[in-house]
VOTORZA-45675 format. One record per residue (C-alpha): z negated, x, y negated. Coordinates in steps of 0.1 Angstrom, whole numbers, padded with zeros to 4 digits, always signed. Each point is the difference from the previous one (the first is absolute). Layout:
// residues N
ZXY ...
END
This chain:
// residues 411
-0361-0124+1368 -0019+0017+0029 +0029+0023+0007 +0003+0010-0037 -0038+0005-0002 +0001+0021+0031 +0029+0020-0013 -0018+0007-0033 -0032+0010+0019 +0018+0024+0023 +0021+0014-0029 -0030+0006-0022 -0019+0016+0029 +0029+0023+0009 +0003+0010-0037 -0037+0009-0003 +0002+0019+0033 +0029+0020-0014 -0019+0007-0032 -0030+0013+0020 +0023+0022+0020 +0014+0015-0032 -0035+0005-0013 -0011+0017+0032 +0031+0023-0001 -0010+0012-0035 -0037+0004+0010 +0010+0021+0031 +0023+0021-0022 -0029+0007-0023 -0023+0009+0028 +0024+0026+0012 +0003+0017-0034 -0021+0030-0011 -0029-0011-0022 +0015+0017-0031 +0032-0020+0004 -0017-0034+0002 +0010-0015-0033 +0028-0018-0018 +0027+0014-0023 -0014-0001-0035 -0034-0009+0012 -0036+0012-0001 -0001+0018+0025 +0037+0010+0000 +0021-0001+0031 +0035-0007+0014 -0005-0036+0011 +0019-0025-0022 -0021-0026-0019 +0025-0027+0008 +0025-0002+0028 +0023-0028+0012 +0013-0006+0034 +0018-0028+0019 -0013-0013+0034 +0012-0031+0019 +0021-0012-0030 -0029+0002-0025 -0007+0025-0028 -0034+0016+0000 -0017+0021-0027 -0026+0026+0010 -0023+0010-0028 -0022+0030+0007 -0030+0011-0021 -0022+0031+0006 -0031+0006-0021 -0030+0023+0004 -0033-0017+0007 -0032+0012-0017 -0026-0009+0027 -0036-0007-0011 -0014+0020+0029 +0001+0032-0021 -0004-0015-0035 +0029-0011-0021 +0017+0013-0031 -0011+0014-0024 -0030+0011+0022 +0023+0010+0029 +0018+0032-0008 +0026-0007+0028 +0005-0038-0002 +0033-0001+0020 -0018-0005+0034 +0029-0014+0020 +0032-0019-0003 +0005-0038+0004 +0034-0012+0009 +0011-0036-0007 +0033-0013+0014 +0012-0035-0012 +0031-0015+0017 +0016-0030-0016 +0033-0017+0007 +0027-0024-0014 +0023-0024+0018 -0003-0031+0022 -0036+0004+0010 -0019+0008-0032 -0037-0005+0006 -0010+0011-0036 -0023+0026+0013 +0003+0036+0011 -0013+0019+0030 -0025+0026-0011 -0013+0030+0020 -0026+0025-0011 -0010+0033+0015 -0022+0030-0011 +0010+0036+0005 -0028+0026+0000 +0001+0031-0021 -0004+0034+0017 -0006+0017-0033 -0015-0008-0034 +0025-0011-0027 -0005+0007-0037 +0012-0019-0031 -0017-0026-0021 -0004-0038+0005 +0020-0025-0020 -0016-0035+0000 +0020-0029-0014 -0016-0034-0007 +0021-0031-0009 -0018-0029-0016 +0010-0033-0017 -0007-0013-0035 -0035-0009+0011 -0006+0035+0016 +0002-0014+0035 +0017+0021+0026 +0037-0007+0008 +0008+0005+0037 +0034+0009+0014 +0014+0012-0033 +0028+0025+0001 -0010+0034-0015 +0028+0025-0007 -0011+0036-0004 +0024+0027-0012 -0008+0037-0006 +0029+0024-0007 -0022+0030-0008 -0011+0008+0035 +0020+0012+0030 +0010-0020+0020 +0003-0027-0027 -0019-0032+0005 +0017-0034-0002 -0022-0024+0019 -0006-0038+0001 -0031-0014+0015 -0018-0034+0000 -0036-0004-0012 -0026-0011+0025 -0021-0032-0002 -0022+0017-0027 +0031+0008-0021 -0004+0037+0008 +0021+0029+0011 -0018+0033+0007 +0020+0031+0005 -0020+0031+0011 +0021+0032+0003 +0019-0006-0032 +0016+0032-0014 -0018+0012-0032 +0020-0001-0032 -0003-0011-0037 +0013-0033-0014 +0024-0002+0030 -0007-0032+0019 +0022-0028-0014 -0015-0032+0014 +0013-0036-0003 -0010-0032+0016 +0019-0032+0007 -0005-0031+0022 +0023-0030+0005 -0009-0027-0025 -0021+0023-0021 +0004+0021-0031 +0002+0038+0002 -0020+0030-0012 +0005+0038-0001 -0012+0033-0014 +0019+0015-0030 +0012+0033-0011 -0004+0013-0036 +0038-0004-0003 -0004-0038+0005 -0033-0004-0020 -0012+0028-0023 -0037-0005+0011 +0000-0021+0032 -0032-0018+0011 +0011+0006+0036 +0018+0033+0002 +0015+0013+0032 -0028+0010+0023 -0014+0035+0005 -0013+0012+0034 -0023+0030+0003 -0009+0019+0032 -0030-0016+0016 -0003-0026-0027 +0003-0038-0001 +0024-0016-0024 -0003-0038-0006 +0027-0021-0015 -0002-0037-0008 +0030-0022-0006 +0001-0037-0007 +0025-0027+0009 -0002-0038+0002 +0022-0031+0002 +0022-0004-0032 -0001-0025-0027 +0030-0023-0006 +0005-0004-0038 +0022-0028-0014 +0009+0010-0036 +0012-0025-0026 +0011+0008-0035 +0001-0027-0027 +0003-0004-0038 -0031-0005-0021 -0019-0032-0008 +0021-0008-0031 +0031+0000+0023 -0019-0023+0025 -0002+0028+0026 +0037-0003+0009 +0012+0023+0028 +0011+0034-0013 +0024+0018+0024 +0007+0037+0002 -0033+0010-0016 -0009+0037+0004 -0036+0009+0005 -0021+0030+0011 -0025-0005+0028 -0025+0028+0004 -0031+0003+0023 -0013-0001+0035 -0016+0032+0012 -0007+0029-0023 +0015+0029+0019 -0009+0027-0025 +0004+0010-0036 +0026+0017-0022 -0005+0032-0018 -0018-0017-0029 -0025-0018+0022 +0016-0034-0001 +0001-0019+0033 +0031-0001+0022 +0005-0033+0018 +0017-0005+0034 +0021-0028-0015 +0018+0004-0033 +0033-0019-0001 +0024-0015-0026 +0009-0034+0014 +0022-0029-0011 -0001-0037+0009 +0032-0017+0011 +0021-0024-0020 -0024-0028+0007 -0030+0020-0011 -0014+0007+0035 -0007+0031+0021 -0017+0003+0034 -0020+0032+0007 -0009-0005+0037 -0017+0033+0009 -0024+0009-0028 -0031+0021+0006 -0034-0013-0010 -0016+0011-0032 +0000-0006-0038 +0033-0002-0019 +0011-0001-0036 +0032-0018-0012 +0017+0011-0031 +0034-0009-0015 +0028+0026-0002 +0026+0006-0027 -0019-0014-0030 +0024-0030-0004 -0028-0025+0009 -0038-0002-0003 -0024-0010+0027 -0014-0034-0007 -0022-0005+0030 -0005+0007+0037 -0015-0021+0027 -0022+0014+0015 -0015+0020-0028 +0006+0037+0000 -0010+0022+0017 +0014-0020+0029 -0018+0004+0033 +0021+0000+0032 -0020-0007+0032 +0013+0010+0034 +0016-0026+0023 +0004-0026-0028 +0027-0016-0020 -0002+0000-0038 +0019-0019-0027 +0004+0023-0031 +0013-0017-0032 +0006+0017-0033 +0014-0014-0033 +0017+0019-0027 +0011-0007-0036 +0026+0015-0024 -0012+0034-0013 -0020+0002-0032 -0012+0032-0017 -0036-0013+0003 -0015-0025+0024 -0033-0009+0017 -0006-0010+0036 -0035-0013+0002 -0018-0006+0033 -0031-0021+0003 -0022+0005+0031 -0035-0008+0013 -0026+0025+0010 +0017+0006+0034 +0033+0008-0017 +0017-0033+0011 +0024-0016-0025 -0012-0030-0020 +0025-0028-0006 +0001-0022-0031 -0022+0022-0022 +0007-0004-0037 +0009+0033-0016 +0003+0001-0039 +0015+0032-0014 -0003+0008-0037 +0013+0031-0017 +0023+0016-0027 +0020-0022-0023 -0022-0031+0006 +0011-0001+0036 -0019-0028+0018 +0012-0013+0034 -0018-0017+0029 +0014+0001+0035 -0016-0012+0033 +0000+0022+0030 +0024-0009+0028 -0007-0023+0030 -0006+0014+0035 +0036-0008+0012 +0017+0017-0029 +0012+0036-0006 -0025+0004-0029 -0031-0013+0019 -0030+0009-0022 +0021+0016-0027 +0013-0007-0034 +0030+0018-0015 +0003+0005-0038 +0033+0013-0014 +0014+0011-0024 -0029+0016-0019 -0005+0024-0028 -0019+0032+0009 -0036+0001-0011 -0036-0013+0006 -0004-0034+0017 -0029-0022+0009 +0001-0024+0030 -0024-0029+0007 +0001-0013+0036 -0018-0030+0012 -0001-0021+0032 -0023-0028+0011 -0028+0013+0022 +0002+0035-0014 -0014+0019-0029 +0026+0005-0028 +0011+0035-0008 +0011+0016-0033 +0015+0035+0000 +0021+0021-0024 +0026+0026+0010 +0033+0016-0012 +0035-0010+0010 +0027+0026+0001 +0031-0003+0021 -0004-0019+0033 -0038-0004+0000 -0020-0014+0029 -0036-0012-0003 -0026-0016+0023 -0028-0023-0011 -0028-0009+0024 -0018-0033-0003 -0035-0004+0015 -0011-0033+0016 -0026-0021-0018 
END
């Protein structure tokens, strides 16, 4: 055991020493370059150094990642109050390795290179936050700009404050395509008008001597377990191969008519047993609707809109019934919008229609809901009551697949 431990210690030490040597080689190479050439291919500032380079030493594979950015030092003000914010260049070299001795950490070296002249351009500031607007450190930000020469194709990590600040960015209009990812997180990006007619976060502009601020948000995903069943009259039997539309999450813009465009809008289908796992859903509010018109929605649990919270698991159940020309899905909630189980809902309407249904229990697909079908089109009245709540009596029209919400106030 002592021999093995000593061997591992010596191997790890030699591996890290080799990594430091590789980092020093890159630093010395940069120190010998003219200031104008200190940069990476596709970077801000541009240069000839590769962003990623692999090499083999002592039987191990090493990856050398080089990043060069301008620094806007506070000594002479900062953008937008500093007309020349690109004060000097900061070089960061990270060396990681794979193989027998993997320490799980990289060797990092940083050096500053002074500027002999003033550099123009604007400043691009990118902030990455989570669902609660807290900074996300060490997120991977990919920046692409094909409208400038040389073209920019750069990947950087946010600092501990979730920030990347890039003075000396070449000016252009709607030209900086920015996306952000992180292992175990959702993703976010800017959009062009070809992707979204009116994007909320278009590709970024940069103006000479100006500060452009872009904020993107990512967080840990929600795992959603979807189950499709038949309605209450069919005892909530499993219903396989049920198609449904799930729409929601972030609003990323609007269409030409002013309607919102959502990041997620997919036609999905449960498997033969009526199940579907969606492991990487973004947080936000979602709507579930049925596709095809062959069946009518008879309830969802939770109630719609369905809220997905980051880093959680959610069981989403929905029931459906055979299609009818006219039906009513009634939801009964309290003042907070939470579903109320076992509320009595008496519906009266055309043709002496009179039926009473109790809203579903908390573990059922129609929790807090009552489904009436088939119905004749026309005006209906519903009386809803529940012990401990004030009764409600409301009138409304039913036409097609109608949905209605009744709120009961506590006594």
